[in-house]
One Martini backbone bead per residue (centre of mass of N, CA, C, O) as a GRO file, in nm:
protein
  183
    1UNK     BB    1   0.098   0.035   0.019
    2UNK     BB    2   0.029   0.382  -0.027
    3UNK     BB    3   0.003   0.583   0.232
    4UNK     BB    4   0.015   0.872   0.118
    5UNK     BB    5  -0.185   0.836  -0.101
    6UNK     BB    6  -0.430   0.775   0.076
    7UNK     BB    7  -0.410   1.026   0.252
    8UNK     BB    8  -0.448   1.237   0.025
    9UNK     BB    9  -0.726   1.140  -0.065
   10UNK     BB   10  -0.866   1.177   0.208
   11UNK     BB   11  -0.797   1.487   0.243
   12UNK     BB   12  -0.971   1.566  -0.023
   13UNK     BB   13  -1.264   1.396   0.041
   14UNK     BB   14  -1.236   1.098  -0.012
   15UNK     BB   15  -1.389   0.790  -0.005
   16UNK     BB   16  -1.185   0.525  -0.020
   17UNK     BB   17  -1.365   0.282   0.024
   18UNK     BB   18  -1.567   0.353  -0.198
   19UNK     BB   19  -1.365   0.369  -0.429
   20UNK     BB   20  -1.257   0.083  -0.411
   21UNK     BB   21  -1.525  -0.056  -0.461
   22UNK     BB   22  -1.561   0.059  -0.746
   23UNK     BB   23  -1.298  -0.054  -0.867
   24UNK     BB   24  -1.363  -0.351  -0.818
   25UNK     BB   25  -1.627  -0.361  -0.980
   26UNK     BB   26  -1.493  -0.270  -1.245
   27UNK     BB   27  -1.291  -0.499  -1.266
   28UNK     BB   28  -1.508  -0.716  -1.283
   29UNK     BB   29  -1.642  -0.608  -1.538
   30UNK     BB   30  -1.395  -0.632  -1.723
   31UNK     BB   31  -1.343  -0.937  -1.694
   32UNK     BB   32  -1.627  -1.036  -1.774
   33UNK     BB   33  -1.637  -0.898  -2.045
   34UNK     BB   34  -1.404  -1.043  -2.166
   35UNK     BB   35  -1.534  -1.319  -2.150
   36UNK     BB   36  -1.805  -1.260  -2.302
   37UNK     BB   37  -1.673  -1.145  -2.562
   38UNK     BB   38  -1.550  -1.408  -2.648
   39UNK     BB   39  -1.821  -1.545  -2.708
   40UNK     BB   40  -1.945  -1.336  -2.894
   41UNK     BB   41  -1.727  -1.330  -3.111
   42UNK     BB   42  -1.766  -1.635  -3.202
   43UNK     BB   43  -2.082  -1.550  -3.293
   44UNK     BB   44  -1.969  -1.364  -3.522
   45UNK     BB   45  -2.135  -1.443  -3.808
   46UNK     BB   46  -2.135  -1.393  -4.117
   47UNK     BB   47  -2.188  -1.113  -4.289
   48UNK     BB   48  -2.250  -0.939  -4.035
   49UNK     BB   49  -2.055  -1.053  -3.812
   50UNK     BB   50  -1.772  -1.024  -3.947
   51UNK     BB   51  -1.783  -0.703  -3.948
   52UNK     BB   52  -1.770  -0.696  -3.613
   53UNK     BB   53  -1.540  -0.869  -3.492
   54UNK     BB   54  -1.296  -0.670  -3.479
   55UNK     BB   55  -1.428  -0.463  -3.285
   56UNK     BB   56  -1.487  -0.665  -3.058
   57UNK     BB   57  -1.191  -0.737  -3.012
   58UNK     BB   58  -1.092  -0.462  -2.926
   59UNK     BB   59  -1.281  -0.433  -2.683
   60UNK     BB   60  -1.185  -0.685  -2.537
   61UNK     BB   61  -0.887  -0.604  -2.497
   62UNK     BB   62  -0.945  -0.333  -2.355
   63UNK     BB   63  -1.091  -0.453  -2.110
   64UNK     BB   64  -0.847  -0.603  -2.009
   65UNK     BB   65  -0.672  -0.348  -1.976
   66UNK     BB   66  -0.848  -0.221  -1.762
   67UNK     BB   67  -0.799  -0.429  -1.550
   68UNK     BB   68  -0.485  -0.400  -1.542
   69UNK     BB   69  -0.502  -0.088  -1.458
   70UNK     BB   70  -0.676  -0.112  -1.188
   71UNK     BB   71  -0.526  -0.295  -0.984
   72UNK     BB   72  -0.293  -0.112  -0.882
   73UNK     BB   73  -0.483   0.106  -0.760
   74UNK     BB   74  -0.616  -0.069  -0.550
   75UNK     BB   75  -0.349  -0.129  -0.394
   76UNK     BB   76  -0.259   0.162  -0.339
   77UNK     BB   77  -0.548   0.193  -0.166
   78UNK     BB   78  -0.579  -0.081   0.005
   79UNK     BB   79  -0.692  -0.295  -0.167
   80UNK     BB   80  -0.895  -0.584  -0.278
   81UNK     BB   81  -0.933  -0.892  -0.412
   82UNK     BB   82  -1.103  -1.147  -0.448
   83UNK     BB   83  -1.034  -1.492  -0.406
   84UNK     BB   84  -1.309  -1.540  -0.551
   85UNK     BB   85  -1.436  -1.558  -0.868
   86UNK     BB   86  -1.739  -1.562  -0.812
   87UNK     BB   87  -1.746  -1.314  -0.637
   88UNK     BB   88  -1.629  -1.127  -0.847
   89UNK     BB   89  -1.852  -1.161  -1.055
   90UNK     BB   90  -2.100  -1.078  -0.856
   91UNK     BB   91  -1.973  -0.763  -0.817
   92UNK     BB   92  -2.030  -0.643  -1.065
   93UNK     BB   93  -2.105  -0.325  -1.203
   94UNK     BB   94  -2.210  -0.512  -1.439
   95UNK     BB   95  -2.379  -0.691  -1.631
   96UNK     BB   96  -2.370  -0.960  -1.801
   97UNK     BB   97  -2.273  -1.047  -2.145
   98UNK     BB   98  -2.482  -1.233  -2.267
   99UNK     BB   99  -2.584  -1.463  -2.467
  100UNK     BB  100  -2.820  -1.492  -2.672
  101UNK     BB  101  -3.052  -1.714  -2.771
  102UNK     BB  102  -3.011  -1.585  -3.061
  103UNK     BB  103  -2.707  -1.623  -3.223
  104UNK     BB  104  -2.799  -1.514  -3.523
  105UNK     BB  105  -2.858  -1.228  -3.393
  106UNK     BB  106  -2.670  -0.954  -3.435
  107UNK     BB  107  -2.838  -0.726  -3.306
  108UNK     BB  108  -2.852  -0.856  -3.025
  109UNK     BB  109  -2.551  -0.854  -2.975
  110UNK     BB  110  -2.519  -0.548  -3.003
  111UNK     BB  111  -2.702  -0.479  -2.762
  112UNK     BB  112  -2.520  -0.608  -2.552
  113UNK     BB  113  -2.269  -0.439  -2.611
  114UNK     BB  114  -2.388  -0.151  -2.569
  115UNK     BB  115  -2.485  -0.193  -2.275
  116UNK     BB  116  -2.210  -0.248  -2.154
  117UNK     BB  117  -2.087   0.029  -2.234
  118UNK     BB  118  -2.294   0.209  -2.088
  119UNK     BB  119  -2.226   0.116  -1.808
  120UNK     BB  120  -1.930   0.205  -1.816
  121UNK     BB  121  -1.976   0.504  -1.863
  122UNK     BB  122  -2.123   0.551  -1.599
  123UNK     BB  123  -1.904   0.450  -1.401
  124UNK     BB  124  -1.665   0.644  -1.493
  125UNK     BB  125  -1.811   0.905  -1.450
  126UNK     BB  126  -1.846   0.871  -1.147
  127UNK     BB  127  -1.543   0.859  -1.077
  128UNK     BB  128  -1.468   1.130  -1.195
  129UNK     BB  129  -1.660   1.295  -1.010
  130UNK     BB  130  -1.523   1.201  -0.737
  131UNK     BB  131  -1.200   1.284  -0.831
  132UNK     BB  132  -1.212   1.563  -0.918
  133UNK     BB  133  -0.952   1.747  -0.777
  134UNK     BB  134  -0.842   1.498  -0.570
  135UNK     BB  135  -0.768   1.227  -0.756
  136UNK     BB  136  -0.558   1.225  -1.007
  137UNK     BB  137  -0.491   0.926  -1.075
  138UNK     BB  138  -0.779   0.811  -1.088
  139UNK     BB  139  -0.889   1.014  -1.286
  140UNK     BB  140  -0.698   0.952  -1.521
  141UNK     BB  141  -0.779   0.656  -1.547
  142UNK     BB  142  -1.089   0.689  -1.578
  143UNK     BB  143  -1.070   0.873  -1.829
  144UNK     BB  144  -0.926   0.676  -2.014
  145UNK     BB  145  -1.144   0.460  -2.004
  146UNK     BB  146  -1.382   0.635  -2.089
  147UNK     BB  147  -1.282   0.696  -2.375
  148UNK     BB  148  -1.300   0.398  -2.468
  149UNK     BB  149  -1.598   0.342  -2.396
  150UNK     BB  150  -1.718   0.553  -2.583
  151UNK     BB  151  -1.616   0.421  -2.842
  152UNK     BB  152  -1.759   0.154  -2.808
  153UNK     BB  153  -2.043   0.261  -2.807
  154UNK     BB  154  -2.028   0.392  -3.084
  155UNK     BB  155  -1.972   0.150  -3.256
  156UNK     BB  156  -2.230  -0.017  -3.181
  157UNK     BB  157  -2.447   0.201  -3.236
  158UNK     BB  158  -2.376   0.239  -3.537
  159UNK     BB  159  -2.452  -0.054  -3.619
  160UNK     BB  160  -2.760   0.014  -3.524
  161UNK     BB  161  -2.818   0.316  -3.645
  162UNK     BB  162  -2.719   0.545  -3.427
  163UNK     BB  163  -2.636   0.751  -3.620
  164UNK     BB  164  -2.367   0.889  -3.716
  165UNK     BB  165  -2.037   0.842  -3.814
  166UNK     BB  166  -1.726   0.921  -3.604
  167UNK     BB  167  -1.581   0.637  -3.643
  168UNK     BB  168  -1.290   0.427  -3.637
  169UNK     BB  169  -1.103   0.177  -3.680
  170UNK     BB  170  -0.846   0.051  -3.534
  171UNK     BB  171  -0.497   0.045  -3.602
  172UNK     BB  172  -0.314  -0.169  -3.417
  173UNK     BB  173  -0.337  -0.013  -3.156
  174UNK     BB  174  -0.435  -0.043  -2.832
  175UNK     BB  175  -0.519   0.161  -2.591
  176UNK     BB  176  -0.451   0.484  -2.623
  177UNK     BB  177  -0.528   0.583  -2.321
  178UNK     BB  178  -0.422   0.329  -2.126
  179UNK     BB  179  -0.121   0.249  -2.193
  180UNK     BB  180   0.028   0.424  -1.969
  181UNK     BB  181  -0.074   0.203  -1.738
  182UNK     BB  182   0.097  -0.064  -1.874
  183UNK     BB  183   0.419  -0.013  -1.797
   0.00000   0.00000   0.00000
């Protein structure tokens, strides 16, 4: 634990126990989303599904990166991850992105994906609002993740025909905002 780090965050007026709980729940959401996106990705087949597979893969890898970036901050603030994976799954800050009953319906899979991203956008916006001007490191991390989650939401919502497209598939590097936390 970084004692002075926790002390400075507490002195700024942040309830560190509440913040750590939110970070753990978001880490659980990221890891479970990574797992469920793996299943969803494999079921994106056919003419419609194959066109979405690459972008779903990018979101999947970036969600794993979000988990990897969150864990060190949890420990810096004297937090812990549950020792039991089932417990970790069940405290997820967002509902699991289950495969729909009709796996051939690409639009239903897209709706699962976009709802998962919308939950993440809400969660990281909440953390940014809690830490803005108080806990600079957590704010910077949450903002970086929020930027990527907003892009994920946009990708999937645009495939559903929700508004004009303002985004393009990334080529090469993943996690352009979060990568600085993965070094």
